[in-house]
C-alpha positions in Angstrom: -8.7 8.4 -45.6 -5.5 10.4 -45.0 -2.2 9.6 -46.5 -0.2 10.8 -43.5 0.0 11.6 -39.8 1.1 15.2 -39.3 4.3 15.6 -37.2 5.6 19.0 -36.3 9.3 19.3 -36.2 11.7 22.2 -35.9 13.6 23.3 -38.9 17.4 23.7 -38.8 18.8 27.2 -39.5 19.6 26.2 -43.0 16.1 24.7 -43.6 14.5 27.8 -42.1 16.4 30.0 -44.4 15.5 27.9 -47.4 11.8 27.9 -46.3 11.7 31.6 -46.0 13.5 32.2 -49.3 11.9 29.6 -51.6 8.7 28.3 -50.2 6.6 31.3 -51.3 7.5 30.7 -54.9 8.1 27.0 -55.0 5.6 25.6 -52.5 1.9 25.5 -52.0 -0.6 24.2 -49.5 -2.9 21.4 -50.6 -5.6 23.0 -48.4 -5.5 26.1 -50.6 -6.0 24.0 -53.7 -8.9 22.1 -52.1 -10.6 25.3 -51.0 -10.2 26.8 -54.5 -8.1 29.7 -53.1 -5.5 28.6 -55.7 -6.0 26.5 -58.8 -4.3 23.2 -59.4 -2.4 24.3 -62.5 0.9 22.6 -63.2 1.5 24.3 -66.6 1.3 27.7 -64.9 3.6 26.5 -62.1 6.2 25.2 -64.4 5.7 27.6 -67.4 5.2 24.7 -69.8 3.2 21.6 -70.5 5.3 18.4 -69.9 4.8 14.9 -68.6 3.9 15.1 -64.9 4.9 12.8 -62.1 3.4 13.0 -58.6 5.4 11.7 -55.7 3.5 10.9 -52.5 5.7 11.3 -49.4 8.9 12.8 -50.7 10.6 12.6 -47.3 13.9 14.5 -47.2 13.9 14.8 -51.0 16.9 12.7 -51.9 15.1 10.6 -54.6 13.0 13.6 -55.7 15.9 15.9 -56.5 18.0 13.2 -58.1 15.2 11.9 -60.3 14.1 15.4 -61.3 17.7 16.2 -62.2 17.9 13.1 -64.3 14.7 13.9 -66.2 14.7 17.6 -67.0 11.9 17.2 -69.6 9.5 15.8 -66.9 7.8 17.9 -64.3 7.6 16.6 -60.7 5.2 17.4 -57.9 6.4 16.3 -54.5 3.6 16.0 -51.8 4.8 15.8 -48.2 3.6 16.9 -44.8 7.0 16.9 -43.0 8.1 20.5 -43.2 11.9 19.8 -42.5 11.7 17.4 -45.5 10.2 20.0 -47.7 12.7 22.5 -46.6 15.5 20.1 -47.3 14.2 19.4 -50.7 14.1 23.2 -51.4 17.8 23.2 -50.5 18.6 20.3 -52.8 16.6 22.1 -55.6 18.6 25.3 -55.1 21.9 23.4 -55.1 21.1 21.5 -58.3 19.4 24.5 -60.0 16.2 22.5 -60.5 13.2 24.3 -62.0 11.1 21.2 -62.7 9.9 20.4 -59.1 6.9 21.9 -57.3 6.3 21.2 -53.6 2.9 20.7 -52.0 2.3 20.4 -48.3 -0.7 18.3 -47.2 -2.8 15.3 -48.0 -2.0 13.6 -51.2 -5.1 11.5 -51.2 -7.4 14.5 -51.0 -5.3 16.2 -53.7 -5.7 13.2 -56.1 -9.4 13.0 -55.4 -10.4 16.6 -55.6 -7.8 18.4 -57.8 -5.9 16.1 -60.1 -7.8 15.4 -63.3 -8.4 11.9 -64.6 -5.8 10.5 -67.0 -3.3 13.4 -66.4 -0.3 11.9 -64.7 2.6 10.1 -66.4 3.5 8.5 -63.1 2.8 8.2 -59.4 5.7 7.4 -57.0 5.3 6.0 -53.5 8.7 5.2 -52.0 8.8 3.7 -48.5 5.4 4.8 -47.2 4.6 4.4 -43.5 4.4 0.6 -43.1 2.1 0.7 -40.0 3.7 -2.6 -38.9 1.2 -3.5 -36.2 -1.5 -5.7 -37.6 -4.2 -3.6 -35.9 -2.9 -0.5 -37.8 -2.7 -2.1 -41.3 -6.0 -0.4 -42.2 -4.0 2.9 -42.0 -1.7 2.0 -44.8 -1.9 4.1 -47.9 -2.0 1.3 -50.5 -5.5 0.0 -50.2 -8.1 -0.9 -52.9 -9.9 2.5 -52.9 -6.6 4.4 -53.1 -5.2 2.2 -55.9 -8.4 2.6 -57.9 -8.1 6.4 -57.5 -4.4 6.4 -58.4 -5.0 4.3 -61.5 -7.7 6.7 -62.7 -5.3 9.6 -62.5 -2.7 7.9 -64.7 -2.6 8.4 -68.5 -2.8 5.1 -70.4 0.7 3.6 -70.1 1.4 5.7 -67.0 3.4 4.0 -64.2 2.5 3.5 -60.5 5.9 2.8 -58.9 6.0 1.7 -55.3 8.9 0.6 -53.1 8.9 -0.7 -49.5 11.2 -2.6 -47.1 8.4 -4.4 -45.3 7.6 -7.8 -46.8 4.0 -8.0 -45.8 3.3 -4.5 -47.1 5.0 -5.4 -50.4 2.7 -8.4 -50.6 -0.3 -6.2 -49.8 0.7 -3.7 -52.5 1.1 -6.5 -55.1 -2.2 -8.2 -54.2 -4.2 -4.9 -54.2 -2.7 -3.7 -57.5 -3.1 -7.2 -59.1 -6.8 -6.9 -58.3 -7.2 -3.4 -59.9 -8.5 -4.0 -63.5 -6.9 -0.8 -64.8 -3.4 -1.8 -63.8 -1.0 -4.3 -65.3 2.1 -5.6 -63.4 5.1 -4.5 -65.5 7.1 -7.4 -64.0 4.4 -10.1 -64.3 7.0 -12.5 -65.8 9.4 -12.0 -62.9 9.6 -14.2 -59.8 6.9 -13.2 -57.4 5.9 -10.3 -59.7 8.6 -8.1 -58.2 10.3 -5.6 -60.4 14.1 -5.9 -60.2 15.5 -2.9 -58.4 15.8 -0.1 -61.0 19.3 1.2 -61.2 18.0 4.7 -61.8 16.2 4.8 -58.4 18.6 6.5 -56.0 19.6 4.6 -52.9 18.6 6.9 -50.0 19.9 6.8 -46.4 16.6 5.3 -45.5 17.1 2.4 -47.9 20.7 1.9 -46.7 19.5 1.6 -43.1 16.9 -1.0 -44.2 19.6 -3.0 -45.8 21.8 -2.8 -42.7 18.9 -4.0 -40.6 18.4 -6.9 -42.9 15.1 -5.9 -44.6 14.8 -6.6 -48.4 13.6 -3.8 -50.5 10.9 -4.6 -53.0 10.0 -2.5 -56.1 6.6 -2.8 -57.8 5.8 -1.1 -61.1 2.3 -1.2 -62.5 1.3 0.2 -65.8 -2.1 1.9 -66.5 -3.9 -0.3 -69.0 -5.0 1.2 -72.3 -8.3 -0.6 -72.0 -10.4 -1.7 -69.0 -13.9 -1.7 -67.5 -16.2 0.9 -68.8 -17.3 2.3 -65.5 -16.3 3.0 -61.9 -12.8 4.4 -62.4 -13.3 7.7 -64.3 -14.1 9.9 -61.3 
C-alpha cells in the first residue's frame, strides 16, 4: 500500500533556489533510508534527542512550519512526495529560522513499516489526506485498518494520532477504523460523535479555508496510544 500518487510539477524560481540551497542538508529520500544507503537517525539529523512527530503529507508546509515554530522543543519530520510543497516548506523554514524540521521525500507507509522503530513517535499527523471521493477508489485511502495498526505501533504510550479531513464519509471511516484498533483510545470519546473540537493551535491553511467556503465541515480526530493492550500482533 502506498500513501500517495506521485505528481511531477515544476518548481517556481524561488522554490528551485530553495531546493538547490537547502535540500542537500535538510532533505532526504525515503528510498535511501529503505535501501540502507542512509540510516534513519533523527538524533543525528537534529543534533539532539527530543520528542518526535511525523507528519504524513505536509503539503505546502503551512501547518508544518507553524507548528514547528510553536514547539521548538519537539522535532518534526515532514514526509511528502510533492516537490513544490517540500521546496515551499524549505522556504518557510528559512524565513522562520527553524532547525527542528527534517524533510523526507517518498512513501510514508514504507518509512513507518521499514525504518521507524516501534514506540518511538510522540505523534503522527495526517492533515487532509487525499479523500479518493469515488466509492470505487475508497480502497486507496490511507487510513485503513492495516495502516492504523502500523501507526499505533510506532507511537509511544500516550502518543497522539491526529487526523483532520473535510470529507464527511472519510472522517467517519477514520473514526470507525481507529475505534476498532485496540491500541488506540479516542481522546474525544465523550464529545458528540467522538469528534475532537477543532484545536485552536492547528493553523487554518488555505486548503481548509477553501473547504469552508465550499461548505464542507472539517473534522478533527485525536487518538491516544493506549498504555496497555493486546499482547501480540502490534509490535512489528
